[in-house]
N, C-alpha and C positions, 0 to 999 in steps of 0.2 A: 642725190641719190639716195638721203637716207626715206625720204617721202616715198620714192619709189619701191624702197624696202618693205615699207611697212603697208602699202596697199598690196603688194604681191603676200605678205604672210597674211592678210585679213582675208585676201581671194582663197588662199590655202584651207585656213580654218573653216571658212563657209561652205567651200568646195567640198570639205571633209564633212562636214555636216549634214550639208545635202544628202551627196551620195554617198557617203560611208556611214549612216546611220537613218536618215529622214526616210530616204529611198527603198533601204532594204525591211525598212521596220513595217512601210507602208505596204511593200510587196508581200509580206509576210501577213501582215493580217488579213489582206483581202483573201490572200488563198486560203488562210486558214477559215476564213467567214463562208466562202463559196466552194472551196473543195478540201476540205479538211483531210476527207482520207487521204488524197493524191499530196496534199502538202507534206503529209507524213511519213509517205514512201509506197504508201497503198501495198501496207504490210499484210501477211495472210497469215492467220492462226489456226492451229491444228486445232482438234476436238477437246483439247484439254487446256485449250486458251493459250499455248506456245507460240509465242512469232516465227515460222519456219522459213520464211521468205516474203518476197514482193512479187504481188503480180505483174511487175513490170518487167523484172529481170527472171531470165531460164537459169536453170539448175540443172547440174548432170546426174540424171537421174541414168543407171543403169542395169539396175536388177532386172531381171527378165518380167516381175510382175506389176511393173510400172511401165507408162508409157513413157518412151523417150524424146526428148526435144532435139531440135536442129541443131546439127555441129557446131560447136563454138569454135570462132577464131581469136576469141578474147583470152588474151594471156596464156595462163597455161590452164586454162578450160574453164569457161564459165567464171572468168575472173571478172569482177565488176570495174576495179581498178584499170583494166587493161583493156577495156572497151574497143573495139576495132575490126575490122575486115580483115580479111587475108592481104587483100591488096594484089591476087593474083587473077590477069585479066583470064579473058575465057579461053582463050588459045594455048594458056600457058601450061607447060606438061604436066607441069607438078600440081596444080587442081585438077587436069584431066585424071592426074594417075590417082590423086586422091578420090576423086568424083567415082572414079571405077572400083577402088575398094570399099569406101562407103556403100555404092551400089549391093555389092556383092556381100558384105556382109548384113545390110539390111536383108536381102533377099533370104539370108541363111537364118539369119533370127526370126525372121516372122515367117519360115517354111513357106517361101514364094518359088515360083519355077526358076531356073538360071536366066530365061529370058524377059520376065516380068518386069514389067513397067514400073519403075520405083518414083516417087513425088519428086520434086524437084529438091522441096523445102528437107528431104529426107535425107540427102548427099550434100546441101552446101550451106555454109553460113550465111546468116543475114549480113547486114551492113554492120551493124552494132556486133555481131558475135554474141548477141545476147537477148534474141528474141524470143520470149518466153511462149509463142505461140506455134503452133504447126496446122497444116493444114487438115483440111474435115479429110478427105482423102489419104493422107498419111496416117491420120488416129484411125480410120477403119480399116486399113491394112494391119495395124497393130494390134487391135482388139482381137482377133481370134487367139493370139498367143498371150495377150492378157487375161482373157476370160479362161485361157487352160491353165495356166500360171497359179490364178486364184482360185479356181474351181467354181468359176463362175459360168452362168450361159453366155454365150456370145451376145444374144438379144438383150441382156442384162448390162453387159458392159456398151454394146452400141446405144443403147438408152440412156447412159452417161455419158456420150459423147455430146448425143443430141443437147443434154441436159445442158453442158459446159461447152457449147458454140457461142462464141460471139459473132454478129451480124456487120455487116459491111457500116465502117463508120460513116455516122451520118445519111447512113440508109443505100450510101452510093458508092462510096471510096473504098476500097483494096476488096479483097475475097474474105468469106466468113474463115472465121479459124478458131482452135481449139486452143485456149490455157492450160498446159501439160500439169504446172505447179497446181491449179486447183480441181484438175479432172483426179491428180493421183491422189490428192486428198479426199476426195469423193469416195474414191476406190476404197481407201482404205476405213472410209466411214461406213461403208457396205458393208467392209469385213465384220466389223466388229457389231456392226447391228443385228 
């Protein structure tokens, strides 16, 4: 029995060193070498060099002179530690009521007609509840409000939307989308220049 115990202890030590030290160090080293920005959290800095967020996690912009992200189902709203979807199915009355309320609020906020079509990403949360992107259609509908609030021309704001539109992943996956944090920082930079 003592022999089996010693073999077990040795295996525990080897497994701990390999899976608890060597493998994490190897993965971290490769990530830092090949993708240093992403390995460090894709942090975004403002014009003064202060970290203001991550390009991978949505923030709750609510002021009218900013573009607004998708609704969040994460924790208490845009809480990265509570990342999750709402888990409400497409026929759930709570989800349908929330979508209707969000659509009405979106129309009012952006000066749209009562029956105007609202992009789905403006009224539903993503699977993680923290998607940092909105659709190009959503950004274009918000552009007149943002332009008016900032006393900018709509064309200027639409140009910024176009400049901050990310294409499809690998050229074919998904739809073009706009990173809200990066777009709002570009708006702030435009206002100060």
